[in-house]
C-alpha positions in Angstrom: 184.0 103.6 268.6 187.6 103.0 270.0 188.7 100.0 269.2 191.2 100.6 271.6 189.5 101.9 274.7 187.1 99.2 274.5 189.8 96.8 274.7 189.8 94.8 278.2 192.8 95.0 279.8 193.8 91.8 281.9 195.3 92.5 285.2 198.2 89.9 286.1 198.6 87.8 289.5 200.5 90.4 292.4 199.3 93.4 290.7 196.8 95.5 292.9 194.9 98.3 291.3 193.0 101.2 293.4 190.3 103.5 291.6 189.3 106.4 293.3 187.1 108.4 290.8 189.3 109.4 288.0 192.6 108.6 289.8 193.9 104.9 289.3 196.9 103.7 291.4 198.7 100.2 290.6 201.3 98.3 292.9 203.3 95.6 291.8 206.2 93.7 292.7 208.6 96.3 290.9 206.9 99.2 292.5 203.8 101.8 292.2 202.3 104.6 290.2 199.2 106.5 290.1 197.9 108.9 287.7 194.8 110.9 287.0 192.6 109.7 283.8 192.3 112.5 281.6 188.6 113.9 280.5 186.3 112.1 282.7 187.3 109.2 281.7 186.6 105.9 284.4 187.9 103.0 285.0 186.0 99.6 286.4 187.6 96.5 287.7 185.9 93.0 287.5 188.0 90.3 289.3 191.0 90.4 287.0 189.9 92.6 283.9 190.2 96.0 284.1 187.3 98.1 281.6 188.1 102.2 280.6 184.6 104.0 280.1 183.9 107.3 278.8 181.1 109.9 279.8 179.7 110.6 276.9 180.5 110.4 272.9 181.8 113.6 272.3 184.9 114.4 270.3 187.2 115.1 273.4 185.8 112.2 275.4 185.9 109.6 272.3 190.0 111.3 272.1 190.6 110.4 275.7 189.2 106.8 275.9 192.3 105.3 274.0 194.8 107.3 275.5 193.5 106.7 279.1 193.7 102.7 278.2 196.8 102.9 277.0 198.4 104.8 279.8 196.4 102.5 282.3 197.7 99.2 280.3 201.4 100.9 280.4 201.3 101.3 284.2 200.5 97.8 284.7 203.2 96.3 282.7 205.5 98.8 284.2 204.7 97.3 287.8 204.8 94.1 286.6 207.6 94.0 284.2 209.5 97.2 283.7 210.4 99.0 280.7 213.7 99.1 279.1 215.2 101.5 276.3 218.6 100.1 274.9 221.3 102.9 273.9 224.0 102.1 271.6 227.7 104.3 271.0 229.0 104.0 268.1 232.4 106.1 267.4 236.3 105.7 267.6 236.6 106.9 271.5 233.4 107.1 272.5 232.2 105.3 275.6 229.9 105.3 278.4 230.8 104.3 282.0 228.2 103.4 284.8 228.9 105.6 287.8 226.6 103.7 290.6 222.8 102.6 289.3 221.6 106.2 289.1 224.8 107.6 286.7 226.5 107.5 283.6 229.5 109.3 282.4 229.9 109.7 278.6 232.9 110.1 276.2 231.8 111.6 273.1 234.3 113.5 271.7 234.2 116.8 273.6 237.0 118.3 275.3 234.8 117.1 279.0 233.1 114.1 280.1 229.2 114.2 279.9 227.8 113.1 283.5 223.9 112.4 283.6 222.1 111.6 286.9 219.1 109.8 286.5 215.7 110.8 287.7 214.1 108.8 290.8 212.4 105.6 289.3 214.9 105.1 286.7 217.8 103.3 286.4 221.2 102.7 284.2 223.2 99.7 283.4 226.1 99.4 281.1 226.9 96.0 280.2 229.4 97.3 277.5 231.1 100.5 276.8 229.3 101.1 273.5 225.7 99.8 275.3 223.3 101.5 277.5 220.4 100.1 279.2 217.7 102.6 280.4 215.2 100.8 283.0 212.2 101.5 284.9 208.4 101.1 285.4 207.1 104.6 284.1 207.4 104.0 280.1 207.3 107.6 279.4 210.0 108.8 281.9 212.4 106.1 280.2 211.6 107.1 277.0 212.7 110.5 277.7 215.5 110.1 279.6 217.0 107.5 276.6 215.9 110.7 274.0 218.1 113.2 276.4 220.9 111.0 276.4 221.0 110.3 272.7 220.4 113.8 272.2 223.8 114.6 273.3 225.4 113.2 270.1 222.9 112.2 267.6 223.9 110.0 265.1 225.7 111.7 262.1 224.9 111.1 258.6 228.2 110.5 256.9 230.1 107.9 259.2 226.9 107.1 261.6 228.8 108.3 264.6 226.9 109.0 267.6 224.4 107.9 270.0 221.2 105.6 268.6 218.5 103.2 269.6 219.5 99.9 269.4 217.1 99.2 266.1 217.4 102.6 265.0 218.4 102.7 261.2 221.1 105.9 260.1 220.2 106.8 256.5 223.8 107.5 255.4 225.1 110.1 252.7 227.7 109.7 250.0 230.6 111.9 250.9 231.7 114.3 248.8 232.7 112.8 244.9 236.1 113.1 243.8 237.2 115.1 240.7 
C-alpha cells in the first residue's frame, strides 16, 4: 500500500487539468506542462481533487504509483507557484553577471569567463554578484540546470571556495600541520 500514491492532490484555483488516458496536461498562470504517466498508472479528477490509480498490485505498478503522484504534484505546484533553486558563490574574484534573463557569465578563476545559456522554461536572476537564482516551472529541469552550474566549480574542502546551494554545508578539512 503506497502512502504517497494514495494521498489525494488538491488542485488550486486557476489550474486546469486535462487527462487523456495516461497523458496528463496541467495549465496554470505560469505556463503549461504535460507528461505521460509511467507503468499504466492513470489519474482521476473529481471537482478540485486529483487521485492517482494503479492498474494492479504488481511490484512495478506499486513502484510507479507514488512516483506518478509526486510527478503530478510537482507539475501542479510548478504551473501555479514555480520553483527556485538558489546558488551562492564563494571565493575571491568569483562572481556572476546576468546577460539577460536566459544567460549567465561566471568568473570562476579560469583564464576565461564561463557562459551558460538557460534552456527553454528556465530563467536566471542575479540579485548580487555572489548569488544566482534559477527559476522555472519544471522542478526536474530547474534542479538539473542548478546542478550543471554547480559542476563548474564545486566547493573545495580546504577553503570552501566554489559554487554551492544556499543551505549546503561543506565539510572542511584541516590544512597541513606545522612542524
